VEXDREN-2710 file (C-alpha; in Angstrom, 1 decimal):
% VEXDREN-2710
k/r/px/py/pz
1/MET/-33.6/-80.2/61.0
2/LYS/-32.5/-83.7/61.9
3/THR/-29.1/-82.4/63.1
4/ARG/-30.8/-79.8/65.3
5/LEU/-33.2/-82.3/66.7
6/SER/-30.4/-84.8/67.5
7/ALA/-28.5/-82.2/69.4
8/SER/-31.6/-81.3/71.3
9/LEU/-32.2/-84.9/72.3
10/LEU/-28.6/-85.2/73.4
11/ALA/-28.8/-82.2/75.6
12/SER/-32.1/-83.5/77.0
13/ALA/-30.4/-86.8/77.9
14/LEU/-27.6/-85.0/79.8
15/LEU/-30.2/-82.9/81.6
16/ALA/-32.2/-86.0/82.5
17/ALA/-29.2/-87.5/84.2
18/LEU/-28.9/-84.4/86.4
19/VAL/-32.6/-84.4/87.1
20/THR/-32.4/-88.1/88.2
21/GLY/-30.2/-87.1/91.1
22/ALA/-32.3/-84.0/91.8
23/CYS/-35.4/-86.2/92.0
24/GLY/-33.7/-88.3/94.7
25/ARG/-33.1/-85.1/96.7
26/ARG/-36.8/-84.1/96.2
27/GLU/-38.0/-87.4/97.5
28/GLU/-35.8/-86.9/100.6
29/ARG/-37.4/-83.5/101.2
30/ALA/-40.9/-85.0/100.7
31/ALA/-40.0/-87.7/103.3
32/GLU/-39.1/-84.9/105.7
33/GLY/-42.6/-83.4/105.2
34/LEU/-41.4/-80.3/103.4
35/TYR/-43.6/-78.9/100.6
36/ASP/-41.9/-76.9/97.9
37/PRO/-44.2/-76.4/94.9
38/LEU/-41.4/-75.0/92.8
39/ALA/-38.8/-77.7/93.3
40/ARG/-39.7/-80.0/90.4
41/ALA/-39.9/-77.2/87.9
42/ARG/-36.5/-75.7/89.0
43/GLU/-34.8/-79.1/88.9
44/ALA/-36.2/-79.8/85.4
45/ARG/-35.4/-76.3/84.1
46/GLY/-34.7/-76.5/80.3
47/LEU/-35.4/-80.2/80.1
48/VAL/-37.7/-80.9/77.1
49/LYS/-37.7/-84.5/75.9
50/ASN/-40.6/-84.0/73.6
51/PRO/-40.2/-80.8/71.6
52/GLU/-43.7/-81.2/70.2
53/ALA/-45.4/-81.5/73.6
54/SER/-47.8/-78.8/72.4
55/VAL/-49.5/-81.4/70.1
56/PRO/-52.3/-82.9/72.1
57/PRO/-52.9/-86.7/72.2
58/LEU/-56.3/-86.2/70.5
59/CYS/-54.6/-85.1/67.3
60/TYR/-53.5/-88.8/66.8
61/THR/-57.1/-90.0/66.5
62/LYS/-57.8/-92.7/64.0
63/THR/-60.6/-91.3/61.9
64/GLY/-61.4/-94.5/60.0
65/GLY/-62.6/-92.1/57.2
66/THR/-65.8/-91.6/59.1
67/SER/-65.1/-90.1/62.6
68/ASN/-64.2/-86.4/62.6
69/PRO/-63.6/-84.8/66.0
70/CYS/-61.1/-82.4/64.4
71/TRP/-63.6/-79.9/63.2
72/VAL/-64.2/-78.3/66.7
73/CYS/-60.6/-77.0/66.7
74/HIS/-59.5/-76.7/63.1
75/THR/-61.8/-74.6/61.1
76/SER/-62.1/-71.6/58.7
77/ALA/-60.9/-68.1/59.7
78/HIS/-63.4/-66.1/61.7
79/GLY/-63.1/-62.5/62.9
80/PRO/-59.7/-61.3/64.1
81/ASN/-58.5/-65.0/64.1
82/VAL/-57.3/-65.4/60.5
83/ARG/-55.9/-68.9/61.2
84/ALA/-57.7/-71.1/58.6
85/ASP/-56.6/-74.5/59.6
86/TRP/-59.5/-76.7/58.4
87/HIS/-57.1/-78.5/56.1
88/LEU/-55.8/-80.4/59.2
89/GLN/-59.0/-82.3/59.2
90/GLU/-58.1/-83.5/55.7
91/GLU/-54.5/-84.4/56.2
92/TYR/-52.0/-85.3/58.9
93/ALA/-49.3/-82.7/58.7
94/PHE/-47.0/-83.4/61.6
95/SER/-43.4/-82.3/62.1
96/GLU/-40.7/-85.0/62.1
97/ALA/-40.5/-84.8/65.9
98/ALA/-44.3/-85.3/66.2
99/LEU/-44.7/-88.4/64.0
100/GLU/-44.3/-90.6/67.0
101/ASN/-47.1/-90.4/69.5
102/HIS/-45.4/-89.5/72.8
103/HIS/-48.6/-89.8/74.8
104/GLU/-48.0/-93.3/75.9
105/ASN/-50.5/-93.1/78.7
106/LEU/-53.2/-93.6/76.1
107/PHE/-52.0/-97.2/75.8
108/VAL/-51.9/-98.2/79.5
109/ASP/-54.4/-100.6/81.0
110/ARG/-55.2/-99.3/84.5
111/SER/-58.1/-101.6/85.3
112/ALA/-56.1/-103.7/87.7
113/GLN/-54.7/-100.7/89.6
114/ILE/-58.1/-99.1/89.8
115/THR/-59.5/-102.1/91.8
116/GLN/-56.8/-101.5/94.4
117/THR/-58.5/-98.2/95.4
118/SER/-61.8/-98.3/97.2
119/ASP/-64.6/-95.9/96.5
120/GLU/-64.3/-94.5/100.0
121/GLU/-60.6/-93.8/99.6
122/ILE/-61.0/-92.0/96.3
123/LEU/-63.9/-89.9/97.6
124/ARG/-61.9/-88.8/100.6
125/TYR/-59.1/-87.9/98.3
126/VAL/-61.1/-85.8/95.8
127/ARG/-62.8/-83.9/98.7
128/GLU/-59.5/-82.7/100.1
129/ASP/-58.3/-79.1/99.6
130/ASN/-54.9/-78.9/97.7
131/TYR/-55.4/-75.2/96.6
132/THR/-55.0/-73.5/100.0
133/PRO/-51.7/-75.2/100.7
134/LEU/-50.4/-74.0/97.3
135/ARG/-51.4/-70.4/98.1
136/ARG/-49.6/-70.5/101.4
137/ALA/-46.5/-72.1/100.0
138/LEU/-46.1/-69.7/97.1
139/ALA/-46.7/-66.7/99.4
140/GLU/-43.6/-67.7/101.3
141/ALA/-41.5/-68.7/98.2
142/ARG/-38.3/-66.6/97.7
143/GLY/-37.1/-65.6/94.3
144/TYR/-40.3/-66.7/92.6
145/GLU/-41.5/-64.3/89.9
146/GLY/-44.6/-66.2/88.8
147/TYR/-48.3/-66.1/89.7
148/VAL/-49.2/-66.5/93.4
149/PRO/-52.9/-67.4/93.6
150/ASP/-54.7/-64.5/95.2
151/LEU/-58.3/-65.8/94.9
152/ASP/-59.7/-67.0/98.3
153/LEU/-62.1/-69.7/97.2
154/ASP/-63.2/-70.5/100.7
155/ARG/-64.7/-67.1/101.1
156/GLY/-66.8/-67.7/98.0
157/PHE/-68.7/-65.4/95.7
158/ASP/-71.6/-63.0/96.2
159/ASP/-74.9/-63.1/94.3
160/GLU/-73.4/-61.3/91.3
161/GLY/-70.5/-63.7/91.0
162/PHE/-67.8/-61.4/92.5
163/ALA/-65.2/-62.9/94.8
164/ARG/-66.0/-61.9/98.4
165/ASP/-62.2/-61.5/99.1
166/GLY/-62.0/-58.2/97.1
167/SER/-59.6/-59.7/94.6
168/GLY/-61.6/-58.5/91.6
169/PHE/-62.1/-62.0/90.2
170/ARG/-65.6/-62.8/88.9
171/ALA/-66.9/-66.3/88.3
172/LEU/-68.0/-67.4/84.8
173/ARG/-70.7/-69.9/83.8
174/PHE/-70.0/-71.2/80.3
175/LYS/-70.8/-74.1/78.0
176/PRO/-67.9/-76.6/78.1
177/PHE/-65.9/-77.0/74.9
178/PRO/-66.9/-80.2/73.0
179/GLY/-65.1/-83.5/73.7
180/THR/-62.3/-83.7/76.2
181/PHE/-63.6/-80.9/78.4
182/TRP/-67.0/-82.6/79.0
183/PRO/-67.2/-83.9/82.6
184/THR/-68.1/-87.4/81.2
185/ASN/-64.5/-87.6/80.0
186/GLY/-62.9/-87.1/83.3
187/SER/-62.8/-83.6/84.8
188/THR/-65.0/-80.7/85.9
189/ASP/-63.6/-77.1/85.8
190/ASP/-64.4/-73.5/86.5
191/VAL/-63.1/-70.2/85.2
192/PHE/-62.7/-66.8/86.8
193/ILE/-61.9/-63.5/85.1
194/ARG/-60.4/-60.3/86.3
195/LEU/-59.9/-57.0/84.4
196/PRO/-57.1/-54.5/85.3
197/GLU/-57.7/-51.9/88.0
198/PRO/-58.7/-49.0/85.7
199/PHE/-61.6/-51.1/84.5
200/GLN/-62.9/-51.4/88.0
201/LYS/-62.8/-47.6/88.8
202/ASP/-64.8/-44.6/87.8
203/LYS/-63.3/-41.6/85.9
204/HIS/-62.2/-40.1/89.2
205/GLY/-60.2/-43.3/90.1
206/ALA/-62.6/-44.4/92.8
207/PRO/-63.6/-48.1/92.9
208/SER/-67.0/-48.7/91.3
209/ARG/-68.8/-52.0/90.9
210/ALA/-71.2/-50.3/88.4
211/ILE/-68.3/-49.4/86.2
212/TYR/-66.7/-52.8/86.6
213/ARG/-70.0/-54.6/85.6
214/LEU/-70.4/-52.2/82.7
215/ASN/-66.9/-52.9/81.4
216/LEU/-67.3/-56.7/81.8
217/SER/-70.5/-56.5/79.8
218/LEU/-68.8/-54.5/77.1
219/LEU/-66.1/-57.1/76.9
220/GLU/-68.7/-59.8/76.9
221/ALA/-70.4/-58.2/73.8
222/ALA/-67.1/-57.7/72.1
223/ILE/-66.0/-61.3/72.6
224/THR/-69.2/-63.3/72.1
225/ALA/-71.0/-61.4/69.3
226/ASP/-70.7/-62.4/65.7
227/PRO/-67.5/-60.7/64.5
228/ASP/-68.9/-60.7/60.9
229/ALA/-72.0/-58.6/61.9
230/PRO/-71.8/-54.9/61.3
231/ALA/-70.5/-53.0/64.4
232/ASP/-73.8/-51.2/64.8
233/ARG/-76.0/-54.3/64.4
234/ILE/-74.6/-56.8/66.9
235/GLU/-77.0/-58.5/69.4
236/ARG/-75.9/-59.6/72.8
237/ALA/-78.0/-60.0/76.0
238/ILE/-76.1/-58.7/79.0
239/GLU/-76.7/-58.1/82.7
240/PRO/-78.5/-54.8/83.5
241/VAL/-76.0/-51.9/83.2
242/ASP/-76.2/-48.1/83.3
243/GLU/-75.3/-46.8/79.9
244/ARG/-75.3/-43.3/81.2
245/LEU/-71.9/-44.0/82.9
246/LEU/-70.5/-44.5/79.4
247/GLY/-72.5/-41.8/77.6
248/GLU/-73.3/-44.3/74.7
249/ASP/-76.6/-45.7/73.5
250/LEU/-75.7/-49.4/73.8
251/ASP/-79.2/-50.8/73.0
252/GLY/-79.9/-48.4/70.2
253/ASP/-83.2/-47.1/71.5
254/GLY/-82.3/-43.5/71.1
255/ALA/-82.0/-42.7/74.8
256/LEU/-79.5/-43.1/77.6
257/SER/-80.8/-45.1/80.6
258/ALA/-80.1/-47.4/83.5
259/GLY/-81.0/-51.1/83.4
260/VAL/-80.0/-51.7/79.8
261/THR/-79.9/-55.5/79.0
262/ARG/-78.9/-55.5/75.3
263/VAL/-75.8/-54.4/73.4
264/ARG/-76.6/-53.6/69.8
265/ARG/-73.8/-51.0/69.2
266/LEU/-70.3/-51.3/70.6
267/PRO/-68.6/-48.1/71.7
268/ARG/-65.0/-47.2/70.8
269/THR/-63.7/-47.4/74.3
270/TYR/-64.4/-48.9/77.7
271/ALA/-65.8/-46.8/80.6
272/GLY/-64.6/-45.0/83.7
273/ALA/-60.9/-44.9/84.4
274/ALA/-60.5/-47.2/81.3
275/SER/-62.1/-44.7/79.0
276/SER/-58.8/-44.4/77.1
277/GLU/-58.7/-48.1/76.4
278/PRO/-59.9/-49.0/72.9
279/LEU/-62.7/-51.6/72.7
280/GLU/-61.8/-54.1/69.9
281/ARG/-64.1/-56.8/68.7
282/GLY/-62.8/-60.3/69.4
283/ILE/-59.8/-59.0/71.3
284/TYR/-59.1/-58.7/75.0
285/PRO/-57.5/-55.6/76.6
286/ARG/-54.0/-55.8/77.9
287/GLY/-53.9/-57.0/81.6
288/VAL/-57.0/-59.2/81.6
289/GLU/-56.5/-62.4/83.7
290/PHE/-58.1/-65.8/83.7
291/LEU/-57.8/-68.4/86.5
292/HIS/-58.9/-71.9/85.5
293/SER/-59.2/-74.9/87.8
294/VAL/-59.4/-78.4/86.5
295/ARG/-61.0/-80.7/89.1
296/TYR/-61.8/-84.3/89.9
297/LEU/-65.3/-85.6/89.7
298/ASP/-67.3/-85.9/93.0
299/PRO/-70.6/-87.8/92.1
300/ASP/-72.2/-86.5/95.3
301/ALA/-71.4/-82.8/94.8
302/PRO/-73.5/-80.3/92.7
303/GLY/-72.4/-80.7/89.1
304/GLN/-69.9/-83.3/90.3
305/HIS/-67.6/-80.5/91.1
306/ALA/-64.9/-81.9/93.4
307/ARG/-62.9/-79.8/95.8
308/ARG/-59.5/-81.2/94.8
309/MET/-57.8/-79.7/91.8
310/LYS/-56.0/-81.7/89.2
311/GLU/-54.6/-78.5/87.7
312/LEU/-54.7/-74.8/88.3
313/ARG/-54.1/-72.7/85.1
314/TYR/-53.4/-69.0/85.0
315/SER/-53.2/-66.7/82.0
316/ARG/-52.6/-63.0/81.6
317/LYS/-52.5/-60.8/78.6
318/VAL/-49.2/-59.0/79.2
319/LEU/-48.9/-57.4/75.7
320/ALA/-51.5/-56.0/73.3
321/PRO/-50.2/-56.5/69.7
322/ASP/-51.9/-54.4/67.1
323/ARG/-53.7/-55.8/64.1
324/TRP/-50.7/-56.0/62.0
325/ALA/-48.6/-57.7/64.6
326/ARG/-51.3/-60.3/65.1
327/LEU/-51.5/-60.9/61.3
328/ARG/-47.7/-61.3/61.2
329/ALA/-47.8/-63.7/64.1
330/TYR/-50.3/-65.9/62.3
331/GLU/-48.3/-65.7/59.1
332/LYS/-45.0/-66.5/60.9
333/GLU/-46.6/-69.5/62.7
334/GLN/-47.8/-70.9/59.5
335/ASP/-44.5/-70.4/57.7
336/GLU/-42.7/-72.2/60.5
337/LYS/-45.0/-75.1/60.3
338/ASP/-44.6/-75.3/56.5
339/GLU/-40.8/-75.3/57.0
340/GLY/-41.0/-78.1/59.6
341/LEU/-39.6/-75.9/62.4
342/LEU/-40.4/-76.7/66.0
343/PRO/-42.4/-74.3/68.2
344/VAL/-40.5/-71.8/70.3
345/TYR/-42.0/-70.0/73.3
346/THR/-40.4/-67.3/75.4
347/GLY/-40.3/-67.4/79.2
348/SER/-39.9/-70.3/81.6
349/ALA/-41.9/-72.4/84.0
350/THR/-41.1/-70.1/86.9
351/SER/-42.4/-67.0/85.1
352/GLY/-44.8/-68.5/82.6
353/LEU/-44.5/-69.2/78.9
354/ARG/-45.5/-66.5/76.4
355/ASN/-47.0/-66.9/73.0
356/ALA/-46.8/-64.5/70.0
357/PHE/-50.2/-62.9/70.8
358/GLY/-49.2/-61.4/74.1
359/TRP/-50.6/-64.1/76.5
360/GLN/-48.5/-65.5/79.3
361/LEU/-49.6/-68.9/80.7
362/GLN/-48.6/-70.7/83.8
363/GLY/-49.9/-73.9/85.3
364/PHE/-49.8/-76.1/88.4
365/ILE/-50.4/-79.8/88.6
366/GLU/-50.4/-82.5/91.3
367/ASP/-47.3/-84.0/92.7
368/ALA/-47.2/-87.7/93.7
369/GLU/-48.7/-86.9/97.0
370/GLY/-51.5/-84.8/95.4
371/ARG/-50.1/-81.4/96.3
372/LEU/-50.2/-78.8/93.6
373/ARG/-46.7/-78.0/92.1
374/LEU/-45.5/-75.8/89.4
375/GLN/-45.4/-77.5/86.0
376/THR/-42.1/-78.1/84.3
377/ASP/-41.0/-76.4/81.1
378/GLU/-42.2/-79.4/79.1
379/GLU/-45.5/-79.8/81.0
380/HIS/-46.2/-76.1/80.3
381/ARG/-45.8/-76.8/76.5
382/PHE/-48.9/-79.0/76.7
383/CYS/-51.0/-75.8/77.3
384/MET/-49.3/-73.7/74.6
385/GLY/-50.5/-75.5/71.5
386/CYS/-54.2/-75.0/72.0
387/HIS/-53.7/-71.4/73.2
388/SER/-51.4/-70.3/70.3
389/SER/-52.3/-71.8/67.0
390/LEU/-55.9/-73.0/66.6
391/GLY/-58.4/-71.6/64.1
392/VAL/-61.4/-71.8/66.5
393/THR/-60.1/-69.7/69.4
394/VAL/-61.2/-66.1/70.2
395/ASP/-58.0/-64.2/70.9
396/GLN/-56.4/-67.6/71.8
397/THR/-59.0/-68.3/74.6
398/PHE/-62.0/-70.6/75.0
399/ALA/-64.3/-70.1/78.0
400/PHE/-65.4/-66.4/77.9
401/ALA/-66.6/-66.7/74.3
402/ARG/-69.0/-69.5/75.4
403/LYS/-70.3/-67.6/78.5
404/VAL/-74.0/-67.9/79.3
405/PRO/-75.4/-64.4/78.4
406/GLY/-76.0/-61.8/81.1
407/SER/-76.3/-62.2/84.9
408/ASP/-76.8/-66.0/84.7
409/GLY/-73.3/-66.3/83.2
410/PHE/-71.6/-64.5/86.1
411/ARG/-71.7/-67.3/88.7
412/VAL/-69.8/-70.4/89.5
413/GLN/-69.9/-73.0/86.8
414/ASP/-72.9/-75.3/86.8
415/LEU/-74.4/-77.3/83.9
416/ARG/-77.7/-77.7/85.5
417/GLY/-80.4/-75.8/83.6
418/MET/-78.0/-75.0/80.7
419/PRO/-79.4/-76.0/77.3
420/ASP/-77.5/-77.5/74.4
421/VAL/-77.6/-74.5/72.2
422/PRO/-76.1/-74.5/68.6
423/GLU/-72.8/-73.0/67.6
424/LEU/-72.9/-69.7/65.9
425/GLY/-74.3/-70.1/62.4
426/HIS/-75.6/-73.6/63.1
427/ALA/-79.2/-74.7/63.2
428/GLU/-78.9/-77.8/65.4
429/PRO/-77.6/-78.2/69.0
430/GLU/-73.8/-78.5/69.4
431/VAL/-73.7/-81.8/71.4
432/LEU/-76.0/-83.4/68.9
433/THR/-73.8/-82.1/66.0
434/TYR/-70.6/-83.4/67.7
435/LEU/-72.0/-86.9/68.4
436/ARG/-73.3/-87.1/64.8
437/ARG/-69.9/-86.1/63.3
438/VAL/-67.7/-88.0/65.7
439/GLY/-69.7/-91.2/66.3
440/GLY/-68.9/-91.1/70.0
441/GLY/-68.7/-89.0/73.1
442/ASP/-65.0/-88.2/72.9
443/GLU/-62.3/-87.8/70.3
444/LEU/-61.0/-91.3/70.7
445/ARG/-64.5/-92.9/70.8
446/ALA/-63.4/-94.5/74.1
447/ASN/-66.3/-93.3/76.3
448/GLU/-68.2/-96.5/76.5
449/GLU/-70.9/-95.0/78.7
450/MET/-71.7/-92.3/76.1
451/LEU/-71.8/-95.0/73.4
452/ALA/-74.2/-97.1/75.4
453/ARG/-76.5/-94.2/76.3
454/PHE/-76.7/-92.4/73.0
455/PHE/-75.7/-95.0/70.4
456/PRO/-77.8/-98.0/71.2
457/GLY/-77.2/-100.7/68.6
458/GLY/-74.5/-98.4/67.1
459/VAL/-77.1/-95.8/65.9
460/LEU/-77.3/-92.3/67.4
461/ALA/-80.5/-91.8/69.4
462/GLU/-81.0/-88.2/68.2
463/SER/-84.4/-87.7/69.9
464/GLU/-82.8/-88.6/73.3
465/VAL/-80.0/-86.0/72.7
466/GLN/-82.5/-83.4/71.5
467/ARG/-84.2/-83.5/75.0
468/ALA/-81.4/-81.1/76.2
469/ALA/-82.0/-78.7/73.3
470/PRO/-83.6/-75.3/74.1
471/GLY/-87.2/-76.0/75.1
472/GLY/-86.5/-79.6/75.9
473/ASP/-87.1/-81.3/79.3
474/ARG/-83.4/-82.0/80.1
475/ASP/-80.1/-80.0/80.1
476/LEU/-76.4/-80.4/79.6
477/ALA/-76.0/-82.0/83.0
478/PHE/-78.2/-84.8/81.7
479/LEU/-76.0/-85.2/78.6
480/LEU/-72.6/-84.6/80.0
481/LEU/-72.3/-85.8/83.6
482/PRO/-71.1/-89.4/84.0
483/SER/-72.6/-92.0/86.2
484/ARG/-71.4/-92.5/89.7
485/GLU/-69.5/-95.7/88.7
486/ARG/-67.8/-94.0/85.8
487/ALA/-66.9/-90.9/87.8
488/LEU/-65.1/-92.9/90.4
489/ALA/-63.3/-95.0/87.9
490/LEU/-62.0/-92.0/86.0
491/ASP/-60.9/-90.4/89.3
492/LYS/-59.0/-93.6/90.2
493/ALA/-57.5/-93.9/86.7
494/TYR/-56.1/-90.3/86.9
495/ARG/-54.8/-90.9/90.4
496/VAL/-52.6/-93.7/88.9
497/ILE/-51.0/-91.1/86.5
498/VAL/-50.5/-88.7/89.4
499/ARG/-48.7/-91.3/91.5
500/ALA/-46.4/-92.1/88.6
501/GLN/-45.9/-88.5/87.7
502/THR/-45.9/-89.3/83.9
503/PHE/-47.8/-86.2/82.7
504/ASP/-45.2/-85.9/79.9
505/ARG/-46.8/-89.1/78.5
506/GLY/-50.4/-87.7/78.6
507/ARG/-53.0/-86.6/81.1
508/ASP/-56.0/-88.5/79.8
509/ALA/-57.8/-90.6/82.5
510/LEU/-58.5/-93.7/80.5
511/VAL/-59.4/-97.0/82.3
512/ARG/-58.4/-99.2/79.4
513/PRO/-56.1/-98.6/76.5
514/ALA/-57.5/-96.5/73.6
515/ALA/-58.0/-98.4/70.4
516/ASN/-58.8/-95.5/68.0
517/VAL/-55.4/-93.8/68.2
518/HIS/-52.2/-93.9/66.2
519/ARG/-48.9/-94.9/67.8
520/THR/-47.1/-93.4/64.9
521/ILE/-48.2/-91.1/62.1
522/ARG/-47.5/-91.2/58.4
523/ASN/-48.3/-87.8/57.0
524/GLY/-51.0/-87.7/54.4
525/SER/-54.7/-88.1/54.0
526/THR/-57.0/-88.7/57.0
527/ALA/-59.5/-90.2/54.5
528/LEU/-62.1/-87.7/55.7
529/GLY/-62.0/-85.6/52.6
530/ALA/-62.7/-88.6/50.3
531/ALA/-65.6/-89.5/52.6
532/GLY/-67.1/-86.0/52.3
533/ARG/-66.7/-85.4/56.1
534/ILE/-64.8/-82.1/56.2
535/TYR/-66.5/-79.3/58.1
536/THR/-65.4/-75.7/58.0
537/ASP/-68.2/-74.3/60.2
538/GLY/-66.7/-75.0/63.7
539/ARG/-67.3/-71.9/65.9
540/LEU/-66.4/-71.2/69.5
541/ARG/-69.3/-68.7/69.8
542/LEU/-72.8/-69.9/70.4
543/GLU/-76.4/-69.1/69.4
544/TRP/-78.0/-68.5/72.7
END
């Protein structure tokens, strides 16, 4: 393994020399005012300095034997996901290449640089549109086989959450995944879903919104319902649909009718032109697409949702492996980890990287001027780890399994009015559980504002957090949106990383260096087991 790794590093060094010259040419083009969102990825093709870039910086957390943020990702097997990786809470089990923490941006003090940017300047910046220029540039790109954004965000969404541009995308409103994805830790985001054309048409091949809504609701029930419940005894609230179009009694009332708002029995297939497509619990059909924007914070916008994107992420399920192929993929991935082998993904930056479960992922990130560009091969690897080998995911995804039930979950993301519901099988609210088990508002316990708000005197103020629970007088916006001062500071801190273009060293918008993180790892105990702080009940699905 050491021999292979050394050869890989030598090849990377040679490629780096070539890229240095290419970067100079790129800067010349930028000076001329040209915008090529593919240039950086093409120039850095094949260059991977960190072969374990798929290991996120948060996995280097110092637990101190008391703080356990690992449980939200690493848990017991559940449903079709048979990856039981809860033991990673108990021990550090890194490959040789990952023993060094390559996410050096965690250790940078940006406080001085932040003071050089005024509030007015950063607000102007985060309110600019960098999505439309990307769409235009990619539409004119030659020889590009990847995703060209075809959702017109300026045209917006109708009252049912469908894109007004006719693209077929539909907005999702969901509970953000605990920790890093909370807005208080640096970013807002939104997610849009699109099913393949047959799912949008009736049995005669004519476009039908009623069929499309029905198929999306069937998928919602299949993904969000408890996979351990009997197939004829699930329970999921959905938007009103006409079960007569399917010919199946979805709510189990013994009659077929319009306006059904519950799924208690899943049919074997989808409806309309997709009636030959099997409906599998916890698994997406081939061809489903997700578009995910990661955005800056705008303290004056609803939900602090800024217009400028930090990243645009796209995924599509291009293959539909059967149950045995999925089991083999999980088994192979575990065997390779046990043997100390480095992860391998097919594809490239310009086409997208593909995992063993049929998902192809592609991402765009800001260049030094703030324009969105295609990520490099190494930058793409950052996305692959969490979407390929975690015990908590539902078919390698996150957002849809956490969708607000029914019609209220088919609109643009907004935390206002959303309660802090428990995870599936839990009795207490998720945020409360996270704060209790972690001892902070993020994995590194670096969110000083959350510590001051909810840990006065170092003790968790549970009654204050409980105000956002179902029936309380507050909501997730109260819990998870940062103050104006913090929002602007985090925007400025991330802008420093953008200018430096050091995403290969981490993307976390920290103002000051993180203290609770390892620079290097020695494999072995995390000390959480001895302290009795291992939790195998982490679930992506929620108890609405």
